N, C-alpha and C positions, 0 to 999 in steps of 0.2 A: 748273616747267620746261617749256619749249616742246616740244611733241611733234614727234618727227622725222617728216618727210614722205617720206624716201627710205630704202628697205630696202637692206641690205648682203648681197649674195650672194658667197660666197667660192669662187673657182675653185680646185679642188684638183689640177689637172693637174701642177703642179710637185712636189707631194708624191709623186705616182706616178712622175714622172721620176727623183727621187732614189732611190726604191725600185728602179726598173728598172736604174739605173746599177750597182748592186751585186748585184742578184738577190735572191732570198729574199722575205721578208715585211716588211722594215723599211725606212722607217717604215710602220707599220700604217695603211693608208688608211681603214679603217672607224673605228678609234679616232680618227684625226685628224678625220674628218667629224663624229663624235659630239661630240668636244671643241670643235670650232669652233662648233657649234650651242650647246653649253652655255655657251660664252664670250660668246654674244650675237649671232652672225651669224643673219640671218633667211632664209638660203638657202644651198644648196650647188650649185655649177655644175661640170659636167664636159664635156669635149669629146673624145669617143672618136674617134680617127682610124683609118683603115684599117690603117696600119702598127703601131698599138698602141704607139707610142713613149712614151706616158705612160699615159693611162687605157686600160685594156683592156676589151673587151666584157664579160668576166667581172666586172670591177670594177663595172660599171653594175648588173648583176644583184645582186651582193653588197651594194651600197649601198642598193638599193631599200627594204629594210625598216628602214633606220637613219636615214632622212631624215624628221624630223618637222616640219621647217619647210617650205621649198619646194625641190623638186628641179628644177633647170633643166639640160636637156641640149642642148648646142650641136652643130651639125654640118651638113655638106652633105647635102641630102636624097636620098641614094642609096636604092636599094631596101632594102639592108641596114639603113640608118639608119632608114628609115620602119618597117621591121619591128620594130626595137628599140624605137621609141617606142610602138608598139601593145602590145608585151609589158610594158614598164616602166610606161607610163601616168604620166609625170611631170606635175607641175603646169604646167611651161612647157617649150616647145621653141623654141630660137633657131636660125634657119636662117642659115647663112653660106655665101658662094659660094666657099669654099676648094677649090682643087684639092688632090689628096692629098699633093703634095710640098712644100707651103709650110711654113715653120718655124712661123708663127703667122698668125692672121687678119690680112690686110693690105689689105682693100678691102670696100666695101659692095656690095650688090646693084645691078645695073643692072635695075631693076624694069620699065622700059619695054621693054627687050629680052626679058626673061624672064617677062613678065606672065602669059602663058597657062600656062607651066610652073608658076609659083608658085601660080596659082589652083587648079590640079589638086592640087598637093602639099598646100596648106593645107587644102583641102576634105577630103582623105584623113586628114591628121593630126588634124583636129578630131574625127574619129570616135573618137579615143582619149580625148577629154575634155581634152586639153592646151590651154593658152593658147599662141598662136603669136606669135613676135616675129621681125622681119626685121632683120638687121644692115645698117645704112645709113650712108652718108656724110651730112653735114649739107647736103643739097641739097634745097631746097624743091620744085623742080620734080619731082624723083624721088619725094619723099615723097607728092606728089599722086597718083602712080600706085599707091601702096601700097593705097589704099582699095579699088580694084577687085580686089585679090588676096584680100580677106577676112581679112587679118592683124589680130590684136588690138592688137599693139604694134609699135613699132620700137625697135631698140637703136642709138643713135648711136655710131659708130666714132670714138673720141676721140683717135686718135694725133696728128692735126695740132694739136689743142688742147694736148696734153701736150708736144709738141716745141716749140711756140711760146710756151708760157706764161711761161717765165723771162724772155724778152726783151720781151714786150708782152702781158700778160694780157687787156687789153680787146680788142685786135685778135684774139687767139687765140680768145676765146669768142664773138665777134660772130656768126659763121655758125651756131653751135650754139644761140644764143638764137633766131635767126630760124627754125631748123629745129624747135625745140621749140614755138614759137608756131604754126607751120604744122601740126605734128602735133596740137596741141590743137584747132585749127580743123577738122581732119579727123577728130576724135574718136578718135585713135589714142593708146593708152597709150605712155609714154615710159620706156625704159631707156637705159643708157649703159655703155660699158666700153672699155678698152684703154689701158694706161699711166697710168691714174689712180693717184695716190699721195698720201702725206701732205703733200706740198708743194702740190699743185694741186687736191685734192679739194674742200676747203671753198669755194674761190672758185667752182668749177664748180657745186656743189650749191646755193649761195646765189643764183646768177644764172640758173639754168635753170628756167623755169616748168614745173610738172607732172612733175618728175622722180620716177618711182616707184621705181626700182631701179638700183643700180650693181653691176656684176660685176667683181671685182678678184681677181687671183690672184698674179701674179709679184711685184708690189710688196709684198704682204702677207707672202709667204714670205721675201722678202729682209729686210724689216724685223724679222720674227720671229727672225732669226739674232742680232739685237742686243737686241731688247726682250722676247723671249719671245712665244709665240703668243697666250696669253690677253691679255696687255697690249696687243699689237698690234691684236687685234680690237677692244678697247675704244677704242684710240686712233683707229681708223678710224670707229667709231661716233660718237665725239665730233665728228669732222669733218663729220658729216652732221646735226648738231643744227640 
């Protein structure tokens, strides 16, 4: 069997959203993270926001000792977030340019504009031992500016691919192929995420050179309602073969 080249990290924000909607402890976030890893996921992703509308700061501490694969923490690099990273010391930190009030991540970094800020932040974050990734649009010019920040990887924001895939897959993926090639030329590792699902994931993973990791949350939890969580994780793994 061909070895998979792309790792699956499962974002568990939506599980925390469901728990918070009712209060209490159910569904149990720790159990979910442990089961998701046991079912074959190679990483767990969380995105703690200041309003704690899904993942709470306490959750991140509680999860720390239960992630035996790869712990990826996403967020805007505020002072509180940077402090959290130094205390948790995850395998990877993914920096997103989200303001506190957005529903979900909806844009990549303008690295040219924020290069100095990102250089300082990334230097500080690397003291924790974490690998750093920047959430990016498939913009080759902007990717060129990433090198100077000291980031290890970029994560391609795949919303435009996902929204255009059903009408024209080749057109939808074209800028992402160009971005992936440019990232490789810049010796940047490559991740991807946002609205990837069972319909569009295989085509993406088969056509993007050097894709190391995808982070998927909302679609996996939605599919799990119909297929069950263990089966869903395996279905997504097969799409990355």
